[in-house]
C-alpha positions in Angstrom: 10.2 7.3 -9.2 8.0 4.3 -10.0 5.0 4.4 -12.2 2.1 2.1 -11.1 -0.8 1.6 -13.5 -4.1 1.6 -11.6 -6.2 -1.5 -12.4 -3.9 -1.8 -15.4 -4.2 1.5 -17.4 -7.8 2.2 -16.4 -7.9 5.5 -18.2 -7.2 3.7 -21.5 -9.1 0.4 -21.3 -11.7 -1.2 -19.0 -10.4 -1.5 -15.5 -8.9 -4.8 -14.2 -9.1 -6.5 -17.6 -6.3 -8.1 -19.6 -6.7 -5.4 -22.2 -6.0 -2.8 -19.5 -3.0 -4.7 -18.1 -1.5 -5.1 -21.6 -2.0 -1.4 -22.3 -0.1 -0.6 -19.1 2.7 -2.9 -20.1 2.9 -1.2 -23.5 3.0 2.2 -21.7 6.1 1.2 -19.8 4.9 1.0 -16.2 7.0 -0.4 -13.4 4.0 -2.0 -11.7 0.4 -2.8 -12.5 -2.1 -2.6 -9.6 -4.8 -5.3 -9.6 -7.6 -6.1 -7.1 -7.9 -9.7 -6.1 -10.9 -11.5 -4.7 -12.4 -15.0 -4.7 -15.5 -16.5 -6.3 -17.8 -18.9 -4.5 -15.9 -21.9 -5.8 -12.5 -20.4 -4.7 -11.2 -19.0 -8.0 -9.2 -15.8 -7.7 -10.5 -13.2 -10.1 -9.2 -9.7 -10.8 -12.2 -7.4 -9.9 -12.4 -4.4 -7.6 -16.0 -4.0 -6.4 -17.9 -6.3 -4.1 -20.9 -6.0 -6.3 -20.9 -6.7 -10.1 -23.3 -3.9 -10.9 -21.1 -0.8 -11.5 -18.9 -2.1 -14.3 -20.7 -5.1 -15.7 -24.4 -4.5 -15.6 -24.8 -7.9 -13.9 -26.0 -8.1 -10.3 -25.0 -9.6 -7.0 -21.8 -10.1 -5.1 -18.7 -11.6 -6.7 -18.4 -14.2 -4.0 -22.0 -15.4 -4.6 -21.1 -16.7 -8.1 -19.0 -19.6 -9.2 -16.3 -18.6 -11.8 -18.3 -20.4 -14.5 -21.2 -18.0 -13.9 -18.9 -15.0 -14.6 -17.4 -16.2 -17.9 -20.1 -14.4 -19.9 -20.0 -11.3 -17.7 -17.8 -8.6 -19.2 -16.3 -5.2 -18.2 -16.6 -2.9 -21.2 -16.8 -6.0 -23.4 -13.7 -7.6 -21.8 -13.9 -10.8 -19.7 -13.2 -10.8 -16.0 -9.8 -12.4 -15.7 -8.4 -14.9 -13.4 -5.3 -13.9 -11.4 -3.3 -16.6 -13.2 -4.2 -15.1 -16.6 -2.9 -11.7 -15.4 0.3 -13.4 -14.3 0.7 -14.8 -17.8 0.5 -11.3 -19.2 3.4 -10.2 -17.0 5.5 -13.3 -17.3 8.7 -12.5 -19.2 8.3 -8.8 -18.9 10.0 -6.4 -16.4 6.6 -5.2 -15.1 5.8 -6.2 -11.5 2.4 -6.8 -9.9 1.0 -4.9 -7.0 -1.7 -7.4 -6.0 -4.3 -5.7 -3.7 -6.0 -8.3 -1.5 -9.5 -7.3 -0.7 -10.1 -9.9 2.0 -7.7 -11.6 4.4 -9.4 -14.9 3.5 -7.7 -15.0 0.1 -4.1 -14.2 1.3 -2.8 -17.8 1.4 -4.4 -18.7 -2.0 -3.1 -15.5 -3.6 0.4 -16.3 -2.5 0.1 -19.8 -3.9 -1.1 -18.6 -7.3 1.5 -15.9 -7.5 4.3 -18.3 -6.6 3.2 -20.7 -9.3 3.5 -18.0 -11.9 5.9 -15.2 -10.9 9.2 -14.8 -9.0 8.9 -13.3 -5.6 10.7 -10.1 -6.7 8.0 -9.6 -9.4 5.1 -8.9 -7.0 4.1 -7.3 -3.8 1.0 -7.7 -1.8 -1.1 -4.7 -0.8 -4.2 -4.3 1.3 -6.3 -1.9 3.3 -6.8 -5.0 5.5 -3.5 -4.9 7.4 -4.1 -8.2 9.1 -3.9 -9.8 5.6 -0.4 -8.3 5.3 0.5 -9.7 8.7 -0.8 -13.1 7.7 1.3 -12.9 4.5 4.4 -12.2 6.4 3.7 -15.1 8.8 3.4 -17.4 5.7 6.2 -15.9 3.7 8.5 -13.4 5.5 10.3 -12.6 2.2 7.2 -11.3 0.4 7.2 -7.5 0.1 4.0 -5.9 1.4 2.3 -2.5 1.1 -0.2 -1.1 3.6 -2.9 1.1 2.1 -4.7 3.8 3.9 -6.4 7.1 3.5 -6.2 9.8 6.2 -3.4 10.9 8.6 -2.7 8.4 11.3 -0.8 9.7 14.4 2.1 7.4 13.8 2.3 6.1 10.2 5.6 4.3 10.8 4.2 2.4 13.8 1.2 1.4 11.6 3.6 0.0 9.0 5.9 -1.8 11.4 3.0 -3.4 13.2 2.0 -5.3 10.1 5.5 -5.7 8.7 5.0 -3.6 5.6 7.9 -2.0 3.8 5.7 0.2 1.6 2.9 2.7 2.4 0.1 3.4 -0.1 -1.3 6.8 0.8 -4.5 8.3 -0.6 -3.5 11.5 -2.5 -6.4 13.5 -1.0 -4.9 13.2 2.5 -1.2 12.9 1.8 1.0 15.2 3.8 4.7 16.1 3.4 5.5 15.2 7.0 3.9 11.7 6.5 6.1 11.1 3.5 9.3 12.3 5.3 8.6 10.2 8.4 8.0 7.0 6.4 11.1 7.5 4.2 13.3 8.5 7.2 12.4 5.1 8.6 13.8 3.4 5.4 10.4 2.6 4.0 8.8 3.6 0.6 5.7 5.7 -0.2 3.3 5.2 -3.1 0.4 7.6 -3.6 -2.9 6.8 -5.3 -4.9 7.6 -7.5 -3.3 10.6 -9.2 -4.6 11.5 -12.7 -4.5 15.3 -13.0 -1.2 16.5 -14.4 -1.1 19.3 -11.7 -1.5 16.7 -9.0 1.1 14.5 -10.5 3.5 17.5 -10.3 2.6 17.9 -6.6 3.2 14.2 -5.9 6.6 14.5 -7.5 7.3 17.6 -5.4 6.5 15.6 -2.3 9.2 13.2 -3.2 7.1 10.0 -3.2 8.7 6.8 -4.4 5.8 5.8 -6.7 2.6 7.3 -8.3 -0.5 5.2 -9.0 -2.5 6.5 -11.9 -5.2 5.5 -14.4 -3.0 7.3 -16.9 0.5 6.0 -16.3 1.6 7.8 -19.5 1.0 11.1 -17.8 3.2 10.2 -15.0 5.9 9.0 -17.4 5.7 12.2 -19.5 
């Protein structure tokens, strides 16, 4: 079973920072999950929220700022990293990147940056915006993709095949054994997010998922 560090190792260091990703690498994860969006001047940054407020104390939307405006903005004292800087952390390691695309508009640029830094087998693209995954497959059919969702669609396999995804990322609060079985029976893989409580980690294991996304990847490992 694969261990995926959520926003790095967000239970141990400020989320989506290089410190968090380095902590996840040190904890022996298989993947780090990172959220990708663009600044006003087209720089790809690793940052989850649309608004800066929750984790930085600054205000406004990420896309209303040039990257230079954000260089003094910190998350728990750590700078907001560029996607390329995250790739440098992973280069030369066995850790792969689960890059969550927050908007279809950044799909092509994300692929460009990743291809400049990592081998194709060292990353997969994930998104709740399934048209972004379809766009990625049109550009690069060989790139692995993961469709994120929460809830219980009538036909989860159809949802995956419609956007060409080989992986499903299921919200743990709504995951069901029959979903997991149906997806795996179709030859596809299931990750579940975000699982931090040891009892819930045990339940995810019992469901037979292929990977667990956690802020505390060491709990999954242990």
